[in-house]
A tleap script that builds the chain and sets N, CA, C and O, in Angstrom:
source leaprc.protein.ff14SB
mol = sequence {
  NMET SER ALA LEU LEU LEU LEU PHE GLY MET
  LEU ILE PHE SER ARG PRO GLY ALA VAL LEU
  SER THR ILE SER ASN SER PRO LYS GLU THR
  ALA VAL ILE ALA SER GLY ILE GLY LEU ARG
  HIE TRP ASP ALA LEU ALA VAL SER LEU HIE
  GLN PHE LEU PRO LEU GLU VAL PRO ILE GLY
  SER GLU TRP THR PRO ALA ARG ASP PRO VAL
  THR LEU ARG PHE VAL HIE ARG LYS LYS GLU
  LEU ILE LEU LEU ARG MET ARG PRO SER THR
  CYS ALA THR LEU LEU LYS VAL CYS GLY TYR
  ILE LEU VAL PRO LEU GLU ILE LEU VAL LEU
  ASN GLY LEU LEU ARG PRO GLY CTHR
}
set mol.1.N position { 74.859 92.661 71.568 }
set mol.1.CA position { 74.639 94.446 71.111 }
set mol.1.C position { 75.871 94.799 70.722 }
set mol.1.O position { 75.908 95.871 70.118 }
set mol.2.N position { 77.256 94.048 70.927 }
set mol.2.CA position { 78.225 95.008 70.297 }
set mol.2.C position { 78.277 94.524 69.385 }
set mol.2.O position { 78.969 95.152 68.585 }
set mol.3.N position { 77.397 92.582 68.565 }
set mol.3.CA position { 77.574 92.161 67.521 }
set mol.3.C position { 76.810 92.976 66.651 }
set mol.3.O position { 76.979 93.003 65.432 }
set mol.4.N position { 75.962 93.646 67.276 }
set mol.4.CA position { 74.370 94.184 66.322 }
set mol.4.C position { 74.879 95.453 65.908 }
set mol.4.O position { 74.639 95.957 64.811 }
set mol.5.N position { 75.966 96.232 67.282 }
set mol.5.CA position { 76.363 97.579 66.433 }
set mol.5.C position { 77.415 96.916 65.417 }
set mol.5.O position { 76.933 97.383 64.385 }
set mol.6.N position { 78.101 96.442 65.144 }
set mol.6.CA position { 79.761 96.200 64.819 }
set mol.6.C position { 78.637 95.951 62.999 }
set mol.6.O position { 78.874 96.475 61.911 }
set mol.7.N position { 77.095 94.647 63.502 }
set mol.7.CA position { 76.800 94.542 62.149 }
set mol.7.C position { 75.760 95.531 61.375 }
set mol.7.O position { 75.332 95.277 60.249 }
set mol.8.N position { 75.217 97.335 62.536 }
set mol.8.CA position { 74.748 98.202 62.257 }
set mol.8.C position { 75.770 98.565 61.574 }
set mol.8.O position { 75.423 98.869 60.432 }
set mol.9.N position { 77.228 98.705 61.808 }
set mol.9.CA position { 78.645 99.678 61.164 }
set mol.9.C position { 78.926 99.248 60.099 }
set mol.9.O position { 79.537 99.836 59.206 }
set mol.10.N position { 78.328 97.725 60.093 }
set mol.10.CA position { 79.347 97.172 58.411 }
set mol.10.C position { 78.064 98.213 57.619 }
set mol.10.O position { 78.304 99.233 56.973 }
set mol.11.N position { 76.880 97.705 57.848 }
set mol.11.CA position { 76.019 98.127 56.978 }
set mol.11.C position { 75.974 99.277 56.329 }
set mol.11.O position { 76.008 99.413 55.106 }
set mol.12.N position { 75.908 100.006 57.030 }
set mol.12.CA position { 76.272 101.980 56.771 }
set mol.12.C position { 78.263 102.088 56.131 }
set mol.12.O position { 79.023 102.785 55.458 }
set mol.13.N position { 78.206 100.759 57.017 }
set mol.13.CA position { 80.531 101.546 55.737 }
set mol.13.C position { 79.941 100.903 55.144 }
set mol.13.O position { 81.123 101.192 55.331 }
set mol.14.N position { 79.206 100.137 54.437 }
set mol.14.CA position { 79.528 99.016 52.738 }
set mol.14.C position { 78.448 99.599 51.908 }
set mol.14.O position { 77.861 98.937 51.052 }
set mol.15.N position { 78.140 101.060 52.208 }
set mol.15.CA position { 77.171 102.190 50.998 }
set mol.15.C position { 77.954 101.942 50.345 }
set mol.15.O position { 78.936 101.208 50.456 }
set mol.16.N position { 77.365 102.896 49.152 }
set mol.16.CA position { 78.721 103.745 48.547 }
set mol.16.C position { 78.860 104.975 48.629 }
set mol.16.O position { 77.859 105.605 48.286 }
set mol.17.N position { 79.890 105.682 49.017 }
set mol.17.CA position { 80.847 106.806 49.312 }
set mol.17.C position { 80.498 106.685 50.970 }
set mol.17.O position { 80.055 107.712 51.483 }
set mol.18.N position { 80.618 105.859 51.574 }
set mol.18.CA position { 80.501 106.291 52.637 }
set mol.18.C position { 81.891 106.358 53.464 }
set mol.18.O position { 81.800 107.067 54.466 }
set mol.19.N position { 83.470 105.621 53.201 }
set mol.19.CA position { 83.825 105.795 53.323 }
set mol.19.C position { 85.075 106.940 52.324 }
set mol.19.O position { 84.669 107.712 51.456 }
set mol.20.N position { 86.460 106.810 52.673 }
set mol.20.CA position { 87.431 108.117 52.409 }
set mol.20.C position { 89.374 107.197 52.372 }
set mol.20.O position { 90.087 106.831 53.306 }
set mol.21.N position { 89.487 107.169 51.562 }
set mol.21.CA position { 90.246 106.748 52.287 }
set mol.21.C position { 91.993 107.358 52.922 }
set mol.21.O position { 92.774 108.227 52.534 }
set mol.22.N position { 91.995 106.559 53.822 }
set mol.22.CA position { 93.069 108.084 54.533 }
set mol.22.C position { 94.791 107.394 54.022 }
set mol.22.O position { 95.746 107.697 54.738 }
set mol.23.N position { 95.027 106.471 52.744 }
set mol.23.CA position { 95.786 106.609 52.264 }
set mol.23.C position { 95.420 106.259 51.143 }
set mol.23.O position { 94.907 105.141 51.086 }
set mol.24.N position { 95.534 107.032 49.891 }
set mol.24.CA position { 95.850 107.340 48.809 }
set mol.24.C position { 97.296 108.115 48.270 }
set mol.24.O position { 98.120 108.922 48.700 }
set mol.25.N position { 96.975 107.154 46.796 }
set mol.25.CA position { 98.313 107.061 46.552 }
set mol.25.C position { 98.197 109.192 46.039 }
set mol.25.O position { 98.920 110.157 46.284 }
set mol.26.N position { 96.915 108.999 45.290 }
set mol.26.CA position { 97.145 110.132 44.632 }
set mol.26.C position { 95.284 110.860 45.040 }
set mol.26.O position { 94.339 110.189 45.455 }
set mol.27.N position { 95.286 112.510 44.711 }
set mol.27.CA position { 93.850 112.413 44.672 }
set mol.27.C position { 92.999 112.212 44.316 }
set mol.27.O position { 91.865 112.318 44.783 }
set mol.28.N position { 93.853 111.437 42.221 }
set mol.28.CA position { 91.998 110.570 41.724 }
set mol.28.C position { 91.818 109.867 42.851 }
set mol.28.O position { 90.808 110.190 43.477 }
set mol.29.N position { 92.580 108.867 43.390 }
set mol.29.CA position { 91.801 107.779 43.984 }
set mol.29.C position { 90.712 108.010 45.064 }
set mol.29.O position { 89.642 107.439 45.272 }
set mol.30.N position { 91.495 109.284 45.826 }
set mol.30.CA position { 90.668 109.827 47.097 }
set mol.30.C position { 88.584 109.880 46.078 }
set mol.30.O position { 87.488 109.333 46.200 }
set mol.31.N position { 89.189 110.797 45.304 }
set mol.31.CA position { 87.675 111.516 44.071 }
set mol.31.C position { 87.408 109.968 43.706 }
set mol.31.O position { 86.185 109.850 43.782 }
set mol.32.N position { 87.890 108.893 43.395 }
set mol.32.CA position { 86.727 107.875 42.871 }
set mol.32.C position { 86.092 107.155 43.885 }
set mol.32.O position { 84.875 107.063 43.725 }
set mol.33.N position { 86.626 106.524 45.051 }
set mol.33.CA position { 86.201 106.404 46.294 }
set mol.33.C position { 85.306 107.007 46.954 }
set mol.33.O position { 84.367 106.476 47.547 }
set mol.34.N position { 85.594 108.328 46.869 }
set mol.34.CA position { 84.560 109.009 47.612 }
set mol.34.C position { 83.078 109.336 46.130 }
set mol.34.O position { 82.151 110.137 46.245 }
set mol.35.N position { 83.310 108.561 45.096 }
set mol.35.CA position { 82.166 109.492 44.342 }
set mol.35.C position { 81.501 107.889 44.332 }
set mol.35.O position { 81.082 107.469 43.254 }
set mol.36.N position { 81.421 107.076 45.465 }
set mol.36.CA position { 80.317 105.719 44.843 }
set mol.36.C position { 80.525 104.641 45.070 }
set mol.36.O position { 79.665 103.859 45.474 }
set mol.37.N position { 82.358 104.197 44.749 }
set mol.37.CA position { 82.429 102.959 45.083 }
set mol.37.C position { 82.317 102.478 46.629 }
set mol.37.O position { 82.993 102.994 47.519 }
set mol.38.N position { 81.330 101.368 46.859 }
set mol.38.CA position { 81.533 100.800 48.830 }
set mol.38.C position { 82.377 99.975 49.000 }
set mol.38.O position { 82.798 99.277 48.077 }
set mol.39.N position { 82.798 99.891 50.231 }
set mol.39.CA position { 83.597 98.199 50.428 }
set mol.39.C position { 82.638 97.204 50.641 }
set mol.39.O position { 81.444 97.078 50.913 }
set mol.40.N position { 84.250 96.153 50.266 }
set mol.40.CA position { 83.295 94.737 50.501 }
set mol.40.C position { 82.763 94.881 51.636 }
set mol.40.O position { 82.908 95.987 52.159 }
set mol.41.N position { 81.861 93.661 52.498 }
set mol.41.CA position { 81.631 93.833 53.729 }
set mol.41.C position { 82.264 92.954 54.533 }
set mol.41.O position { 81.686 92.633 55.572 }
set mol.42.N position { 83.377 92.468 54.275 }
set mol.42.CA position { 84.527 92.058 55.293 }
set mol.42.C position { 85.746 93.714 55.387 }
set mol.42.O position { 86.186 93.957 56.510 }
set mol.43.N position { 86.063 94.436 54.515 }
set mol.43.CA position { 86.525 95.689 55.398 }
set mol.43.C position { 85.676 96.747 55.862 }
set mol.43.O position { 86.247 97.799 56.149 }
set mol.44.N position { 83.753 96.657 56.068 }
set mol.44.CA position { 82.869 97.514 56.029 }
set mol.44.C position { 82.432 96.222 57.378 }
set mol.44.O position { 81.246 95.923 57.520 }
set mol.45.N position { 82.917 95.926 57.778 }
set mol.45.CA position { 82.890 94.596 59.335 }
set mol.45.C position { 84.374 95.692 60.123 }
set mol.45.O position { 84.269 96.212 61.234 }
set mol.46.N position { 85.528 95.810 59.303 }
set mol.46.CA position { 87.317 95.711 59.760 }
set mol.46.C position { 86.280 97.555 60.327 }
set mol.46.O position { 85.512 97.816 61.253 }
set mol.47.N position { 86.820 98.330 59.233 }
set mol.47.CA position { 85.540 99.584 59.719 }
set mol.47.C position { 85.902 100.041 60.637 }
set mol.47.O position { 86.908 100.486 61.189 }
set mol.48.N position { 83.715 99.668 60.873 }
set mol.48.CA position { 83.222 99.169 62.074 }
set mol.48.C position { 83.856 98.639 63.662 }
set mol.48.O position { 83.500 99.076 64.757 }
set mol.49.N position { 84.702 97.769 63.438 }
set mol.49.CA position { 85.768 97.310 64.801 }
set mol.49.C position { 86.291 98.141 64.749 }
set mol.49.O position { 85.970 98.985 65.586 }
set mol.50.N position { 87.444 98.520 63.771 }
set mol.50.CA position { 88.436 100.089 64.311 }
set mol.50.C position { 87.430 101.297 64.617 }
set mol.50.O position { 88.151 102.228 64.977 }
set mol.51.N position { 86.814 101.485 64.625 }
set mol.51.CA position { 85.713 102.548 65.329 }
set mol.51.C position { 84.818 102.085 66.606 }
set mol.51.O position { 84.366 102.726 67.554 }
set mol.52.N position { 84.765 101.050 66.334 }
set mol.52.CA position { 83.502 100.633 68.098 }
set mol.52.C position { 84.857 100.645 68.871 }
set mol.52.O position { 84.958 101.553 69.696 }
set mol.53.N position { 86.238 99.540 68.712 }
set mol.53.CA position { 87.122 99.972 69.731 }
set mol.53.C position { 87.398 101.398 70.767 }
set mol.53.O position { 86.881 102.482 70.497 }
set mol.54.N position { 88.207 101.205 71.858 }
set mol.54.CA position { 88.584 102.348 72.391 }
set mol.54.C position { 90.098 101.837 72.450 }
set mol.54.O position { 90.799 102.585 73.131 }
set mol.55.N position { 90.634 100.966 72.012 }
set mol.55.CA position { 91.848 101.980 71.719 }
set mol.55.C position { 91.808 101.500 70.024 }
set mol.55.O position { 90.989 100.956 69.283 }
set mol.56.N position { 92.850 101.911 69.936 }
set mol.56.CA position { 93.940 101.661 68.667 }
set mol.56.C position { 94.472 100.561 67.967 }
set mol.56.O position { 95.469 99.958 68.361 }
set mol.57.N position { 93.588 100.155 66.517 }
set mol.57.CA position { 94.053 99.345 66.416 }
set mol.57.C position { 93.725 99.344 64.853 }
set mol.57.O position { 92.675 99.624 64.275 }
set mol.58.N position { 95.316 98.824 64.217 }
set mol.58.CA position { 95.730 99.043 62.434 }
set mol.58.C position { 94.465 98.234 61.277 }
set mol.58.O position { 94.461 98.505 60.076 }
set mol.59.N position { 93.291 97.067 62.021 }
set mol.59.CA position { 92.307 96.705 60.968 }
set mol.59.C position { 91.352 97.590 60.826 }
set mol.59.O position { 90.634 97.931 61.766 }
set mol.60.N position { 91.224 98.145 59.390 }
set mol.60.CA position { 90.286 99.381 59.161 }
set mol.60.C position { 90.928 100.438 59.454 }
set mol.60.O position { 90.175 101.234 60.015 }
set mol.61.N position { 91.852 100.781 59.351 }
set mol.61.CA position { 92.397 102.101 59.722 }
set mol.61.C position { 93.049 102.713 58.940 }
set mol.61.O position { 93.982 103.468 59.213 }
set mol.62.N position { 92.512 102.380 57.592 }
set mol.62.CA position { 92.859 103.145 56.030 }
set mol.62.C position { 92.128 103.167 55.138 }
set mol.62.O position { 92.266 102.987 53.928 }
set mol.63.N position { 90.635 103.592 56.297 }
set mol.63.CA position { 89.521 103.947 55.852 }
set mol.63.C position { 88.678 104.934 56.835 }
set mol.63.O position { 88.332 104.630 57.977 }
set mol.64.N position { 88.343 106.478 56.022 }
set mol.64.CA position { 87.838 107.335 57.153 }
set mol.64.C position { 86.247 107.303 56.646 }
set mol.64.O position { 85.765 107.180 55.520 }
set mol.65.N position { 85.526 107.498 58.213 }
set mol.65.CA position { 84.045 107.919 57.835 }
set mol.65.C position { 83.749 109.205 56.997 }
set mol.65.O position { 84.137 110.310 57.376 }
set mol.66.N position { 82.925 108.981 55.645 }
set mol.66.CA position { 82.195 110.565 54.892 }
set mol.66.C position { 81.574 111.244 55.913 }
set mol.66.O position { 81.382 110.729 57.015 }
set mol.67.N position { 81.199 112.528 55.585 }
set mol.67.CA position { 80.530 113.316 55.986 }
set mol.67.C position { 78.970 113.355 55.218 }
set mol.67.O position { 78.216 114.172 55.746 }
set mol.68.N position { 78.458 112.689 54.198 }
set mol.68.CA position { 77.553 113.068 53.409 }
set mol.68.C position { 76.739 111.857 53.862 }
set mol.68.O position { 77.154 110.882 54.489 }
set mol.69.N position { 75.470 112.108 53.413 }
set mol.69.CA position { 74.768 110.672 53.813 }
set mol.69.C position { 74.285 109.965 53.600 }
set mol.69.O position { 73.259 110.207 52.964 }
set mol.70.N position { 74.619 108.380 53.968 }
set mol.70.CA position { 74.186 107.265 53.068 }
set mol.70.C position { 73.218 106.229 53.280 }
set mol.70.O position { 73.575 105.307 54.013 }
set mol.71.N position { 72.475 106.205 52.964 }
set mol.71.CA position { 71.580 105.416 52.518 }
set mol.71.C position { 70.640 103.876 52.975 }
set mol.71.O position { 70.680 103.596 51.777 }
set mol.72.N position { 70.197 103.192 53.331 }
set mol.72.CA position { 70.432 101.892 53.796 }
set mol.72.C position { 68.925 101.516 53.164 }
set mol.72.O position { 67.866 101.858 53.690 }
set mol.73.N position { 69.024 100.902 52.184 }
set mol.73.CA position { 67.522 100.606 51.373 }
set mol.73.C position { 66.743 99.395 51.641 }
set mol.73.O position { 67.191 98.763 52.598 }
set mol.74.N position { 65.788 98.920 51.123 }
set mol.74.CA position { 66.063 97.105 50.950 }
set mol.74.C position { 64.595 97.327 49.583 }
set mol.74.O position { 63.497 97.881 49.567 }
set mol.75.N position { 65.611 96.354 48.404 }
set mol.75.CA position { 64.355 96.099 48.084 }
set mol.75.C position { 63.899 95.132 47.265 }
set mol.75.O position { 64.450 94.276 46.572 }
set mol.76.N position { 62.717 95.454 47.496 }
set mol.76.CA position { 61.517 93.620 47.039 }
set mol.76.C position { 60.305 93.721 46.051 }
set mol.76.O position { 59.150 94.144 46.013 }
set mol.77.N position { 61.308 93.038 45.214 }
set mol.77.CA position { 60.345 93.380 43.837 }
set mol.77.C position { 59.700 94.012 43.497 }
set mol.77.O position { 58.521 94.311 43.689 }
set mol.78.N position { 61.266 94.575 42.328 }
set mol.78.CA position { 61.011 95.690 42.212 }
set mol.78.C position { 60.684 97.527 43.487 }
set mol.78.O position { 60.771 98.730 43.240 }
set mol.79.N position { 60.383 96.864 44.528 }
set mol.79.CA position { 59.380 97.759 45.240 }
set mol.79.C position { 60.899 98.279 46.049 }
set mol.79.O position { 61.737 97.381 45.974 }
set mol.80.N position { 61.256 99.157 46.572 }
set mol.80.CA position { 62.192 100.275 47.280 }
set mol.80.C position { 61.669 101.067 48.847 }
set mol.80.O position { 60.841 101.978 48.855 }
set mol.81.N position { 62.219 100.608 49.904 }
set mol.81.CA position { 61.628 100.449 51.145 }
set mol.81.C position { 63.473 101.601 51.507 }
set mol.81.O position { 64.467 100.902 51.310 }
set mol.82.N position { 63.702 102.636 51.817 }
set mol.82.CA position { 64.054 103.426 52.525 }
set mol.82.C position { 63.837 102.941 54.688 }
set mol.82.O position { 62.994 103.196 55.548 }
set mol.83.N position { 64.667 102.459 54.657 }
set mol.83.CA position { 64.963 101.919 55.946 }
set mol.83.C position { 65.678 103.029 56.858 }
set mol.83.O position { 65.148 103.414 57.900 }
set mol.84.N position { 66.903 103.516 56.409 }
set mol.84.CA position { 67.189 104.727 56.862 }
set mol.84.C position { 68.503 105.202 56.216 }
set mol.84.O position { 69.337 104.511 55.630 }
set mol.85.N position { 68.512 106.888 56.507 }
set mol.85.CA position { 69.377 107.843 55.938 }
set mol.85.C position { 70.069 108.034 57.004 }
set mol.85.O position { 69.465 108.121 58.072 }
set mol.86.N position { 72.285 108.207 56.949 }
set mol.86.CA position { 72.629 108.741 57.846 }
set mol.86.C position { 73.923 108.912 57.286 }
set mol.86.O position { 74.408 108.399 56.278 }
set mol.87.N position { 74.500 109.877 58.264 }
set mol.87.CA position { 76.250 109.624 57.835 }
set mol.87.C position { 76.803 109.265 58.877 }
set mol.87.O position { 76.499 109.248 60.069 }
set mol.88.N position { 78.147 108.817 57.932 }
set mol.88.CA position { 78.982 107.700 57.994 }
set mol.88.C position { 79.219 108.462 59.510 }
set mol.88.O position { 78.822 107.988 60.575 }
set mol.89.N position { 79.762 109.407 59.398 }
set mol.89.CA position { 80.627 109.704 60.870 }
set mol.89.C position { 79.618 110.123 61.551 }
set mol.89.O position { 80.177 110.894 62.332 }
set mol.90.N position { 77.973 110.168 61.925 }
set mol.90.CA position { 77.126 109.877 63.366 }
set mol.90.C position { 77.159 109.053 63.172 }
set mol.90.O position { 76.805 108.618 64.268 }
set mol.91.N position { 77.360 107.933 62.399 }
set mol.91.CA position { 77.687 105.997 62.704 }
set mol.91.C position { 78.701 105.379 63.728 }
set mol.91.O position { 78.727 104.349 64.402 }
set mol.92.N position { 79.771 106.785 63.496 }
set mol.92.CA position { 81.676 106.099 64.217 }
set mol.92.C position { 81.222 106.786 64.792 }
set mol.92.O position { 80.213 106.237 65.235 }
set mol.93.N position { 81.313 108.190 65.297 }
set mol.93.CA position { 80.247 108.464 66.674 }
set mol.93.C position { 79.661 107.828 67.861 }
set mol.93.O position { 79.772 107.808 69.087 }
set mol.94.N position { 79.108 107.412 67.077 }
set mol.94.CA position { 77.913 106.269 68.363 }
set mol.94.C position { 78.098 104.972 68.826 }
set mol.94.O position { 77.835 104.469 69.919 }
set mol.95.N position { 78.971 104.161 67.046 }
set mol.95.CA position { 80.340 103.163 67.675 }
set mol.95.C position { 80.751 103.601 68.461 }
set mol.95.O position { 79.993 103.603 69.430 }
set mol.96.N position { 82.249 104.328 68.725 }
set mol.96.CA position { 83.090 105.283 69.065 }
set mol.96.C position { 82.408 105.366 71.281 }
set mol.96.O position { 82.914 105.162 72.385 }
set mol.97.N position { 80.978 105.812 70.674 }
set mol.97.CA position { 80.705 106.018 72.424 }
set mol.97.C position { 79.918 104.497 73.538 }
set mol.97.O position { 79.618 104.248 74.705 }
set mol.98.N position { 79.910 103.900 72.243 }
set mol.98.CA position { 78.981 102.900 72.104 }
set mol.98.C position { 80.315 101.405 73.612 }
set mol.98.O position { 80.126 100.797 74.665 }
set mol.99.N position { 81.859 101.689 72.243 }
set mol.99.CA position { 82.497 100.789 72.209 }
set mol.99.C position { 83.319 101.105 74.181 }
set mol.99.O position { 83.930 100.410 74.992 }
set mol.100.N position { 82.734 102.764 74.108 }
set mol.100.CA position { 83.837 103.306 75.321 }
set mol.100.C position { 83.132 102.470 76.462 }
set mol.100.O position { 83.917 102.143 77.353 }
set mol.101.N position { 81.772 102.033 76.643 }
set mol.101.CA position { 81.002 102.334 77.039 }
set mol.101.C position { 80.532 99.975 77.534 }
set mol.101.O position { 80.103 99.552 78.607 }
set mol.102.N position { 80.760 99.412 76.683 }
set mol.102.CA position { 80.584 98.336 76.539 }
set mol.102.C position { 81.689 97.608 76.310 }
set mol.102.O position { 81.280 96.447 76.327 }
set mol.103.N position { 82.554 97.599 76.158 }
set mol.103.CA position { 83.908 96.538 76.016 }
set mol.103.C position { 84.624 97.015 77.603 }
set mol.103.O position { 85.606 96.294 77.777 }
set mol.104.N position { 84.523 97.538 78.240 }
set mol.104.CA position { 85.146 97.536 79.857 }
set mol.104.C position { 83.813 97.156 80.737 }
set mol.104.O position { 84.049 97.196 81.945 }
set mol.105.N position { 82.525 96.813 80.417 }
set mol.105.CA position { 81.101 96.275 81.108 }
set mol.105.C position { 81.811 94.693 80.087 }
set mol.105.O position { 82.220 93.914 80.949 }
set mol.106.N position { 81.977 94.252 79.072 }
set mol.106.CA position { 81.955 92.896 78.393 }
set mol.106.C position { 83.704 92.211 78.942 }
set mol.106.O position { 84.127 91.080 78.702 }
set mol.107.N position { 84.334 93.179 79.612 }
set mol.107.CA position { 85.800 92.782 80.035 }
set mol.107.C position { 85.161 91.871 81.385 }
set mol.107.O position { 85.052 90.672 81.643 }
set mol.108.N position { 84.722 93.488 82.251 }
set mol.108.CA position { 84.301 92.871 83.748 }
set mol.108.C position { 83.495 91.631 83.626 }
set mol.108.O position { 83.967 90.678 84.247 }
set mol.109.N position { 82.545 91.440 83.067 }
set mol.109.CA position { 82.126 90.709 82.838 }
set mol.109.C position { 82.433 88.895 82.733 }
set mol.109.O position { 81.940 87.871 83.207 }
set mol.110.N position { 83.503 89.256 81.850 }
set mol.110.CA position { 84.355 87.531 81.550 }
set mol.110.C position { 84.978 87.824 82.722 }
set mol.110.O position { 85.257 86.741 83.236 }
set mol.111.N position { 85.333 88.694 83.398 }
set mol.111.CA position { 86.828 87.822 84.564 }
set mol.111.C position { 85.854 88.192 85.338 }
set mol.111.O position { 85.913 89.421 85.365 }
set mol.112.N position { 84.993 87.834 85.982 }
set mol.112.CA position { 83.621 87.290 86.842 }
set mol.112.C position { 83.658 88.767 87.468 }
set mol.112.O position { 82.622 89.126 88.029 }
set mol.113.N position { 84.374 89.361 87.445 }
set mol.113.CA position { 84.291 91.049 88.384 }
set mol.113.C position { 82.625 91.209 88.494 }
set mol.113.O position { 82.190 91.456 89.619 }
set mol.114.N position { 81.950 91.119 87.714 }
set mol.114.CA position { 80.609 91.757 87.399 }
set mol.114.C position { 79.477 90.273 86.446 }
set mol.114.O position { 79.667 89.637 85.410 }
set mol.115.N position { 78.446 90.272 87.404 }
set mol.115.CA position { 77.554 89.197 86.916 }
set mol.115.C position { 76.476 89.804 85.987 }
set mol.115.O position { 76.067 90.949 86.183 }
set mol.116.N position { 76.063 89.107 85.074 }
set mol.116.CA position { 74.770 89.900 84.733 }
set mol.116.C position { 73.624 89.971 85.097 }
set mol.116.O position { 73.333 89.071 85.884 }
set mol.117.N position { 72.629 90.830 84.810 }
set mol.117.CA position { 71.353 91.217 85.802 }
set mol.117.C position { 72.036 91.372 87.510 }
set mol.117.O position { 71.389 90.714 88.325 }
set mol.118.N position { 72.606 91.742 87.788 }
set mol.118.CA position { 73.541 91.881 88.975 }
set mol.118.C position { 73.305 94.616 89.269 }
set mol.118.O position { 73.925 95.196 90.160 }
savepdb mol mol.pdb
quit
């Protein structure tokens, strides 16, 4: 479940305009990023992991989710299907809440203190 949530976050955060830089050298750089440049998939996965984990980690911290909605599209043979339209900030909230629930449960399962299915 956690891996699927991280992949979903990666898809959202890799869309153009989904994230803003928190470490910009100039206002012009932030405007360029906000105007439609998307992250590479590894960087988007880092943002997704940063949003998912219930503790603060430096990976992905240089990006913050935008508030303007982005669209997930599937294009096949010149036909476009809109799969989902979502605000990246909503996705970040979903990841953070799920991370606070799933990470402790996964730690308990890995330590043998909780058995799956019980």
